[in-house]
C-alpha positions in Angstrom: -3.0 14.1 -46.2 -0.7 11.9 -44.1 -2.0 11.2 -40.6 0.5 10.6 -37.8 -0.4 8.1 -35.2 -1.7 9.5 -31.9 1.0 9.9 -29.3 0.7 10.4 -25.6 1.9 13.1 -23.3 2.8 13.6 -19.7 1.1 16.1 -17.4 3.2 15.7 -14.2 2.9 12.1 -13.3 -0.1 11.4 -15.5 0.4 10.0 -19.0 -2.5 10.5 -21.4 -2.9 8.6 -24.7 -5.7 9.3 -27.2 -7.7 6.4 -28.7 -10.5 6.6 -31.3 -13.0 3.7 -31.5 -13.1 2.2 -34.9 -15.7 -0.3 -36.3 -13.2 -3.1 -35.9 -13.1 -2.4 -32.1 -16.8 -3.1 -31.7 -18.9 -6.2 -31.3 -22.3 -7.2 -32.7 -24.0 -4.9 -30.3 -22.0 -1.8 -31.4 -20.0 -1.4 -28.3 -16.2 -1.9 -27.8 -15.5 -5.6 -27.3 -14.1 -6.1 -23.8 -10.8 -7.6 -24.9 -10.0 -4.5 -27.0 -9.5 -2.5 -23.7 -6.4 -4.7 -23.2 -5.0 -3.3 -26.5 -5.8 0.3 -25.5 -4.0 -0.3 -22.2 -1.0 -1.9 -23.9 -0.7 0.9 -26.5 -0.7 3.5 -23.7 1.9 1.7 -21.6 4.2 1.3 -24.7 3.8 4.9 -25.5 4.5 5.8 -21.9 7.8 3.8 -21.9 8.9 5.5 -25.1 8.1 8.9 -23.7 10.3 8.3 -20.7 13.1 7.1 -22.9 13.0 3.3 -22.6 13.7 1.5 -25.9 11.7 -1.7 -25.6 12.6 -2.9 -29.1 16.3 -2.1 -28.6 16.4 -4.0 -25.4 14.7 -7.0 -27.0 16.9 -6.9 -30.2 20.0 -6.8 -28.0 18.8 -9.9 -26.1 18.4 -8.0 -22.9 14.7 -8.9 -22.4 11.3 -7.4 -22.5 8.4 -6.3 -20.2 5.5 -8.7 -19.7 2.3 -8.2 -17.9 2.3 -10.5 -14.9 -1.0 -9.4 -13.3 -3.9 -7.3 -14.3 -7.2 -6.5 -12.5 -9.8 -4.8 -14.7 -13.1 -3.2 -13.9 -15.4 -2.2 -16.7 -17.9 0.6 -15.8 -19.5 1.9 -19.0 -19.3 0.9 -22.6 -17.4 2.8 -25.3 -19.0 3.0 -28.8 -18.1 3.5 -32.4 -16.3 6.9 -33.1 -15.9 7.7 -29.4 -12.8 9.7 -28.7 -11.2 8.1 -25.6 -8.1 8.8 -23.5 -6.1 6.2 -21.7 -4.6 7.6 -18.5 -1.6 5.8 -17.0 0.2 6.4 -13.8 3.2 4.5 -12.4 2.4 3.7 -8.7 5.2 1.5 -7.6 8.7 0.6 -8.9 10.5 -2.5 -7.7 13.7 -4.2 -8.7 12.3 -6.2 -11.6 8.8 -4.8 -12.0 6.5 -1.8 -11.7 2.8 -1.2 -11.0 0.8 1.0 -13.2 -2.8 2.3 -12.7 -4.7 2.8 -15.9 -8.1 4.0 -16.9 -10.0 4.7 -20.1 -12.1 7.9 -20.1 -14.6 9.5 -22.4 -14.7 13.1 -21.4 -15.5 13.0 -17.7 -16.8 9.4 -17.7 -14.5 6.6 -16.5 -15.2 3.5 -18.8 -12.7 1.0 -17.5 -9.9 0.9 -14.8 -7.0 -1.5 -14.5 -4.2 -2.2 -12.1 -1.3 -3.7 -13.9 2.0 -5.2 -12.9 4.7 -5.5 -15.6 7.9 -7.3 -15.0 11.2 -7.2 -16.9 12.0 -10.7 -18.1 15.1 -12.3 -19.7 14.7 -13.9 -23.1 14.3 -17.1 -21.2 11.3 -15.8 -19.3 13.0 -15.2 -15.9 12.6 -12.0 -13.9 15.5 -9.6 -14.4 16.4 -6.4 -12.5 15.5 -3.3 -14.4 18.6 -1.2 -15.3 19.2 1.6 -12.8 18.6 4.3 -15.4 15.2 2.8 -16.2 14.3 2.7 -12.5 15.2 6.4 -12.3 13.1 7.2 -15.4 10.1 5.5 -13.8 10.7 7.2 -10.5 10.7 10.6 -12.3 7.1 10.1 -13.5 5.8 8.0 -10.5 3.3 9.2 -8.1 4.7 11.3 -5.2 5.1 9.3 -2.1 5.3 5.9 -3.9 7.0 2.9 -2.3 10.0 1.6 -4.0 
């Protein structure tokens, strides 16, 4: 049986991405090591970009640039454990010329385990901020929270 990797989906402005906790995600105490939440958040953001039609690899390969996290504020609330089925929820909250803000949280059923506020900026290959293409901005706006500031 061939398993396909989990993929996210949008429900309005909310992007949901499933994650299962594997043994390698846990520490000696049997709970998810705190740094692995960064991986979960990253996977969900990458999936969200793909779902709205932004080709990160193509942009990188063409020398256009890539997104980089420039700020992240995380709050851990409860531990995740081996074999937990989690969902990473992501919502674009603000779109600017060269960056966007994304609110993310990891849930297990109704329990919020971690929350993050992320700023990601589009950078040139030299590491300088670059304006996002107009069509990318429109794609973000299409899934951004209503009433957001641009």
